[in-house]
C-alpha positions as CSV (number, residue, x, y, z in Angstrom):
1,M,104.8,172.6,182.4
2,D,106.4,173.4,179.1
3,T,104.5,175.5,176.6
4,I,102.0,173.3,174.7
5,D,102.5,173.3,171.0
6,Q,99.0,173.8,169.6
7,A,100.3,172.7,166.2
8,P,97.9,174.8,164.1
9,A,99.3,173.3,160.9
10,R,97.7,170.0,161.9
11,R,94.2,171.4,161.7
12,R,92.0,171.4,158.6
13,H,90.2,174.8,158.6
14,T,88.4,174.1,161.9
15,T,88.4,171.2,164.2
16,E,84.8,170.4,163.4
17,D,85.6,170.1,159.7
18,D,88.2,167.5,160.4
19,P,86.9,163.9,159.9
20,R,88.7,162.9,163.1
21,W,86.3,165.1,165.1
22,Q,83.4,163.0,163.9
23,V,85.2,159.9,165.0
24,L,85.8,161.4,168.4
25,V,82.2,162.5,168.7
26,S,80.8,159.1,167.7
27,R,83.5,157.1,169.5
28,T,83.5,154.7,166.6
29,H,86.4,153.3,164.6
30,V,86.8,154.2,161.0
31,A,89.1,152.2,158.7
32,G,92.2,154.2,157.8
33,I,91.8,156.8,160.5
34,E,94.2,156.4,163.5
35,F,95.1,159.2,165.9
36,V,95.2,160.6,169.4
37,Y,93.9,164.1,170.4
38,G,95.3,166.6,172.9
39,V,93.2,168.9,175.1
40,I,94.8,172.3,175.2
41,T,93.2,173.4,178.5
42,T,94.4,170.3,180.4
43,G,97.6,169.4,178.6
44,V,96.7,165.7,178.3
45,Y,96.2,163.5,175.3
46,C,93.8,160.6,174.8
47,S,92.7,157.9,172.4
48,P,89.5,158.8,170.6
49,H,87.9,155.8,172.3
50,S,88.9,156.9,175.9
51,P,86.0,157.0,178.3
52,T,86.5,160.8,178.9
53,R,84.1,163.8,178.6
54,L,84.1,165.3,175.1
55,P,86.1,168.5,175.1
56,K,85.1,171.6,173.2
57,P,86.3,171.5,169.6
58,E,88.3,174.7,170.0
59,N,90.4,173.0,172.7
60,V,91.3,170.0,170.6
61,V,94.4,169.3,168.6
62,F,94.9,166.1,166.7
63,F,98.1,164.0,166.4
64,D,98.9,160.9,164.3
65,N,100.2,159.0,167.4
66,A,101.2,159.3,171.0
67,A,104.8,160.1,170.2
68,Q,103.8,163.3,168.4
69,A,101.6,164.4,171.2
70,E,104.3,163.9,173.8
71,A,106.8,165.7,171.6
72,A,104.4,168.6,171.6
73,G,104.4,168.7,175.4
74,Y,101.2,166.7,176.2
75,R,101.1,164.0,178.8
76,R,99.0,160.8,178.7
77,S,95.6,161.0,180.3
78,R,95.3,159.0,183.6
79,R,92.3,157.3,182.1
80,A,94.4,156.0,179.1
81,G,95.0,152.7,180.9
82,S,91.3,152.0,181.1
83,A,90.9,153.2,177.5
84,R,93.6,150.8,176.4
85,D,91.7,148.0,178.1
86,V,88.5,149.0,176.2
87,V,90.4,149.0,172.9
88,A,92.1,145.7,173.7
89,A,88.7,144.1,174.5
90,R,87.3,145.5,171.3
91,H,90.2,144.2,169.2
92,A,89.9,140.8,170.8
93,K,86.2,140.6,169.9
94,L,86.8,141.7,166.3
95,V,89.7,139.2,165.9
96,A,87.5,136.4,167.3
97,E,84.8,137.3,164.8
98,A,87.4,137.3,162.0
99,C,88.7,133.9,163.1
100,R,85.1,132.5,163.0
101,L,84.7,133.8,159.5
102,I,88.0,132.3,158.4
103,E,87.2,128.9,160.0
104,A,83.7,128.8,158.3
105,A,84.9,129.9,154.8
106,E,85.5,127.4,152.0
107,Q,88.2,129.7,150.7
108,A,90.3,132.0,152.9
109,P,88.7,135.5,153.0
110,N,91.1,138.2,151.6
111,L,92.7,140.6,153.9
112,S,90.8,143.7,152.7
113,G,87.5,142.0,153.3
114,L,88.4,140.9,156.8
115,A,89.7,144.4,157.6
116,E,86.5,146.0,156.2
117,Q,84.4,143.7,158.4
118,A,86.4,144.9,161.4
119,C,86.2,148.6,160.3
120,M,90.0,148.8,160.2
121,S,92.6,149.5,157.5
122,A,94.2,146.4,156.1
123,F,97.6,147.3,157.6
124,H,96.1,147.9,161.1
125,F,94.0,144.8,161.0
126,H,96.9,142.7,159.9
127,R,99.0,144.0,162.8
128,V,96.2,143.6,165.4
129,F,95.3,140.1,164.2
130,K,99.0,138.9,164.4
131,K,99.4,140.5,167.8
132,I,96.4,138.7,169.3
133,T,96.6,135.3,167.5
134,G,100.4,135.0,166.9
135,L,99.7,134.3,163.2
136,T,99.0,136.5,160.2
137,P,95.4,136.2,158.8
138,K,96.8,134.2,155.9
139,A,98.7,131.8,158.1
140,Y,95.7,131.4,160.4
141,A,93.6,130.5,157.4
142,S,96.1,127.9,156.2
143,A,96.3,126.4,159.7
144,S,92.6,126.3,160.0
145,L,92.2,124.6,156.6
146,R,94.9,122.0,157.4
147,S,93.2,121.2,160.7
148,R,89.7,120.9,159.1
149,V,90.8,118.7,156.3
150,R,92.8,116.3,158.4
151,E,90.0,116.1,161.0
152,Q,87.3,115.3,158.4
153,L,89.5,112.8,156.5
154,T,89.9,110.8,159.7
155,Q,86.3,111.1,161.0
156,S,84.1,110.9,157.9
157,R,83.0,107.6,156.5
158,T,83.8,108.5,152.9
159,I,85.8,111.1,151.0
160,T,82.6,112.6,149.7
161,E,81.4,113.1,153.3
162,A,84.8,114.6,154.2
163,V,84.4,117.1,151.3
164,Y,81.1,118.5,152.6
165,D,81.9,118.2,156.3
166,A,85.1,120.2,155.7
167,G,82.9,122.9,154.2
168,Y,83.6,122.5,150.5
169,N,81.0,122.7,147.7
170,S,83.1,120.9,145.1
171,H,85.5,118.0,145.0
172,S,88.0,119.8,142.8
173,R,88.6,122.5,145.4
174,F,88.8,120.0,148.2
175,Y,91.3,117.8,146.3
176,E,93.4,120.7,145.4
177,A,93.6,122.0,149.0
178,S,94.0,118.6,150.6
179,Q,96.9,117.5,148.3
180,K,98.7,120.8,149.0
181,I,98.1,120.5,152.7
182,L,98.8,116.8,153.2
183,G,101.4,116.2,150.6
184,M,99.4,113.3,149.3
185,K,96.0,112.3,148.0
186,P,93.1,112.3,150.5
187,T,92.6,108.5,149.9
188,Q,96.3,107.9,150.8
189,Y,96.0,110.0,153.9
190,R,92.9,108.0,155.1
191,A,94.8,104.8,154.4
192,G,97.7,105.7,156.7
193,G,99.9,107.0,153.8
194,T,99.3,104.1,151.4
195,D,101.5,104.4,148.3
196,T,103.0,107.6,149.7
197,D,106.8,108.0,149.5
198,I,108.4,109.3,152.7
199,R,112.2,109.4,152.7
200,F,114.0,109.1,155.9
201,A,117.5,108.5,157.4
202,V,119.0,108.1,160.8
203,G,122.3,109.8,161.7
204,A,124.4,110.3,164.8
205,S,125.1,113.4,166.7
206,A,126.3,114.6,170.1
207,L,122.7,114.3,171.3
208,G,122.5,110.6,170.2
209,A,120.6,109.2,167.3
210,I,118.6,111.6,165.0
211,L,115.9,110.6,162.6
212,V,114.9,113.0,159.8
213,A,112.0,112.3,157.4
214,E,110.6,114.2,154.5
215,S,107.3,114.0,152.6
216,A,106.6,115.6,149.3
217,K,105.7,118.8,151.2
218,G,108.8,119.0,153.4
219,I,110.5,117.8,156.5
220,C,107.8,116.0,158.5
221,A,109.8,114.6,161.4
222,I,113.0,115.3,163.3
223,S,113.4,113.0,166.3
224,L,116.2,112.5,168.9
225,G,116.8,109.4,170.9
226,D,119.3,106.8,172.3
227,D,118.1,104.0,170.1
228,A,118.0,104.4,166.3
229,N,115.7,101.4,165.8
230,A,113.2,102.8,168.4
231,L,113.1,106.1,166.5
232,V,112.3,104.3,163.2
233,E,109.6,102.1,164.8
234,R,107.9,105.2,166.4
235,F,108.0,107.0,163.0
236,Q,106.5,104.0,161.2
237,D,103.5,104.1,163.6
238,Q,102.6,107.6,162.1
239,F,102.1,106.2,158.6
240,P,102.1,102.4,158.8
241,N,101.2,102.0,155.1
242,A,103.6,104.6,153.6
243,N,106.5,103.7,151.4
244,L,109.4,104.5,153.8
245,I,112.5,105.0,151.7
246,G,115.8,104.8,153.5
247,G,119.4,104.9,152.5
248,D,119.0,107.6,149.9
249,P,122.5,109.3,149.5
250,E,120.8,112.6,148.4
251,F,118.5,112.7,151.3
252,E,121.3,111.8,153.7
253,R,122.7,115.3,152.9
254,R,119.5,116.6,154.5
255,V,120.3,114.7,157.6
256,A,123.8,116.1,157.6
257,E,122.3,119.6,157.5
258,V,120.2,118.9,160.6
259,V,123.2,117.2,162.4
260,G,125.3,120.2,161.5
261,F,122.8,122.5,163.1
262,V,122.6,120.5,166.3
263,E,126.4,120.6,166.5
264,S,126.7,124.3,165.6
265,P,123.3,125.9,166.2
266,D,124.5,129.4,165.2
267,M,124.7,128.2,161.6
268,G,120.9,128.3,161.4
269,L,118.5,125.8,159.7
270,N,116.6,126.6,156.6
271,L,114.5,123.6,155.4
272,P,111.0,123.3,154.0
273,L,108.7,121.9,156.7
274,D,105.6,119.8,156.6
275,I,104.0,121.0,159.8
276,R,101.0,118.9,161.0
277,G,99.0,120.2,163.9
278,T,95.8,121.9,165.1
279,V,95.3,125.7,164.6
280,F,96.3,126.2,168.3
281,Q,99.4,124.1,168.0
282,E,100.5,125.9,164.9
283,R,100.0,129.2,166.6
284,V,102.3,128.0,169.5
285,W,104.9,126.6,167.1
286,Q,105.0,129.7,165.0
287,A,105.6,131.7,168.2
288,L,108.4,129.4,169.1
289,R,110.0,129.8,165.7
290,E,110.1,133.6,166.4
291,V,112.1,133.1,169.7
292,P,115.6,134.5,168.9
293,F,118.6,132.2,168.9
294,G,120.2,131.9,172.3
295,A,117.1,133.3,174.1
296,T,114.5,131.5,176.3
297,V,110.9,132.2,177.0
298,T,108.4,130.9,179.5
299,Y,105.2,129.0,178.7
300,A,103.3,132.0,180.1
301,Q,105.1,134.4,177.7
302,I,104.2,132.2,174.7
303,A,100.6,132.1,175.9
304,E,100.6,135.9,176.0
305,R,102.2,136.2,172.6
306,I,99.4,134.2,171.0
307,G,96.8,136.3,172.8
308,M,95.7,133.5,175.2
309,P,97.4,134.3,178.5
310,S,95.3,131.7,180.4
311,A,96.3,128.8,178.1
312,V,99.7,128.1,179.7
313,R,99.0,124.4,180.2
314,A,97.7,124.1,176.6
315,V,100.9,125.8,175.4
316,A,103.0,123.2,177.3
317,N,100.9,120.4,175.7
318,A,101.5,121.9,172.2
319,C,105.3,122.0,172.9
320,G,105.1,118.3,173.9
321,A,103.3,117.5,170.6
322,N,106.0,119.0,168.4
323,T,107.6,116.4,166.1
324,L,110.2,118.7,164.6
325,A,113.0,118.9,167.1
326,V,115.3,121.9,166.8
327,A,113.4,123.1,163.6
328,I,110.6,124.2,165.9
329,P,112.7,125.1,169.0
330,C,110.5,124.1,171.9
331,H,113.8,123.6,173.8
332,R,113.8,127.4,174.3
333,V,110.8,127.3,176.6
334,V,111.5,127.1,180.3
335,R,109.5,127.4,183.6
336,S,108.7,130.8,185.1
337,D,111.5,130.4,187.6
338,G,114.0,129.7,184.7
339,S,114.4,126.0,185.5
340,L,114.1,123.4,182.7
341,S,110.8,121.5,182.4
342,G,110.0,118.4,180.4
343,Y,111.2,117.9,176.9
344,R,109.9,115.3,174.4
345,W,113.5,114.2,173.7
346,G,114.9,114.4,177.3
347,V,115.7,117.2,179.6
348,E,119.4,116.6,179.3
349,R,119.2,117.1,175.5
350,K,117.3,120.3,176.2
351,R,120.0,121.5,178.6
352,T,122.7,120.7,176.0
353,L,120.9,122.6,173.2
354,L,120.5,125.7,175.4
355,E,124.1,125.6,176.6
356,R,125.3,125.4,173.0
357,E,123.1,128.3,171.9
358,Q,124.1,130.5,174.9
359,A,127.8,129.7,174.8
360,P,130.0,132.7,173.7
361,R,130.7,132.7,170.0
362,R,134.3,132.3,169.0
């Protein structure tokens, strides 16, 4: 084995004076302190939370990360795998607690407060939270709020009940949040979009008819089909009392953008979106938006990316509930064997979209 670099410059006076030694002794996590430690007598390095016997302080050298330890000639402990499992389980528990705090809060807790609750630095907590949930804490809070407001507006007998059932102590905060979330007043949402303007237009593409609709918040529907009239009828069912405004020349340029993206997907699509879904659905949809152009993923991989590996069927259902074709690219999800599965707008359209994205660029 190569000579171990004991890295004396990394020590502070003595090992026992170093705050990392106290973390190692107590096996607890302290916000802002991340490291691994090497054991001079064995030549291995471990996480401070590894289920290993505590070495003598004179045999310990600290490193900021595993890469530094390996560069100094140390090898990973055989028990590191079980240690990673312990850390992963601990992180999952802490993130679950943070999610409950977010979902119960009238206003989204700030990042520093959530990180402090989890005994992590804000940076580390942000990274761990996104890895497990697929969303940043801020995005999770927004999705949770959207879901809660929509649910209560449809279930509560009155707006006042919805205010308190959604967890708000004042009407002003509820109205401010609900209008931002819904793109309309709560009374309008409860009435199926009464007096709400939604612009829409239907265009033609190589994939057939395409309907694009936009609320005050952003694009709320992109639908594909063979029959333009059928697309319009299905969209009307979502907001039967809304003011559907068609034939707007300015808005038809929006449709042209979407059609152009369908025809030449490498040009990209950058439009404001009005995303309407549950917290889980929005986690799935965000993960889909992060799938690179031309790539495919499986339902199982998406489930893993959002930290819920057993939720494969639920991921498939979330893909099927997507109302924003191509903008949220659920066409990039395939079965584990690589074959194409169901697609809301037809498997052949899915095949065509993938072939266009994967075709060599000229």
